[in-house]
C-alpha positions as CSV (number, residue, x, y, z in Angstrom):
1,M,-64.7,-39.3,-13.9
2,S,-66.6,-38.7,-10.7
3,D,-64.1,-36.7,-8.6
4,S,-62.5,-33.6,-10.1
5,T,-59.8,-33.5,-7.3
6,D,-58.3,-36.8,-8.6
7,I,-57.3,-35.3,-12.0
8,Q,-53.6,-34.6,-12.4
9,L,-52.3,-33.5,-15.8
10,E,-48.6,-32.5,-16.2
11,G,-48.3,-28.8,-16.5
12,W,-51.9,-28.1,-15.4
13,Q,-53.1,-26.8,-12.1
14,T,-56.2,-28.4,-10.7
15,Q,-58.6,-26.1,-8.8
16,K,-61.2,-27.8,-6.6
17,R,-63.8,-25.1,-6.1
18,P,-65.0,-24.4,-8.6
19,P,-63.5,-27.4,-10.4
20,M,-61.1,-26.2,-13.1
21,L,-57.9,-27.0,-14.9
22,V,-55.7,-24.0,-15.5
23,R,-52.5,-23.6,-17.6
24,R,-50.5,-20.8,-19.0
25,F,-48.7,-21.3,-22.3
26,E,-45.8,-19.1,-23.4
27,F,-44.7,-18.5,-27.0
28,E,-41.8,-16.8,-28.7
29,D,-43.8,-14.2,-30.6
30,Y,-47.3,-13.2,-31.6
31,D,-47.2,-15.4,-34.7
32,Q,-46.8,-18.5,-32.6
33,T,-49.5,-17.3,-30.2
34,R,-51.9,-16.7,-33.1
35,D,-51.1,-20.1,-34.6
36,F,-51.9,-21.8,-31.3
37,L,-55.2,-19.9,-30.9
38,D,-56.2,-20.9,-34.4
39,L,-55.4,-24.6,-33.7
40,L,-57.2,-24.4,-30.4
41,A,-60.3,-22.9,-32.1
42,E,-60.4,-25.8,-34.5
43,A,-60.0,-28.3,-31.7
44,S,-62.8,-26.6,-29.8
45,E,-65.2,-26.9,-32.7
46,E,-64.3,-30.5,-33.4
47,M,-64.6,-31.6,-29.7
48,G,-67.6,-29.4,-28.9
49,Y,-65.9,-27.8,-25.9
50,H,-65.0,-24.1,-25.5
51,P,-62.6,-23.1,-22.8
52,S,-62.2,-19.7,-21.2
53,L,-59.1,-18.0,-22.7
54,Q,-57.0,-15.0,-21.9
55,F,-54.2,-14.0,-24.1
56,D,-51.7,-11.3,-24.9
57,R,-48.8,-11.1,-27.4
58,T,-46.8,-14.1,-26.2
59,T,-49.0,-15.9,-23.6
60,V,-52.3,-17.8,-23.5
61,S,-54.1,-18.8,-20.3
62,V,-56.5,-21.7,-20.7
63,N,-59.2,-22.4,-18.1
64,V,-61.0,-25.7,-18.6
65,T,-64.2,-25.8,-16.6
66,P,-66.8,-28.6,-16.5
67,L,-69.9,-28.6,-18.6
68,E,-71.5,-30.6,-15.7
69,E,-70.8,-30.4,-12.0
70,T,-67.4,-32.0,-12.2
71,L,-64.5,-32.3,-14.7
72,G,-65.0,-35.3,-17.0
73,D,-63.5,-37.1,-19.9
74,L,-64.3,-34.3,-22.3
75,E,-62.5,-31.6,-20.3
76,V,-59.5,-33.8,-19.6
77,S,-59.3,-34.7,-23.3
78,F,-59.5,-31.1,-24.3
79,A,-56.7,-30.1,-21.8
80,R,-54.5,-32.8,-23.2
81,K,-55.2,-31.6,-26.8
82,A,-54.4,-28.0,-25.8
83,A,-51.0,-29.1,-24.4
84,E,-50.3,-31.2,-27.5
85,L,-51.2,-28.2,-29.8
86,A,-49.0,-25.8,-27.8
87,G,-46.1,-28.2,-28.1
88,Q,-46.5,-28.4,-31.8
89,T,-46.7,-24.7,-32.1
90,Q,-43.7,-24.0,-29.9
91,A,-41.7,-26.6,-31.9
92,G,-42.4,-24.6,-35.0
């Protein structure tokens, strides 16, 4: 993907400068939050991509920044995976 500004993923905010995908996930309790973080850690290791995370008891903010100058397939794939894992965790 050559232009980060063209990336649009449902639920994610696209920032242009610096290029970044941002999303905040909300959970019912700390156990769900912890489950999501554990799944996200496994996905990070498998995909070779490590996002910037901020979390508290029931929320996790995920910032996906490019390894290169622009967001590419790896970053988009990771964002999609994070959303999928959050959905699985929230569904219980």
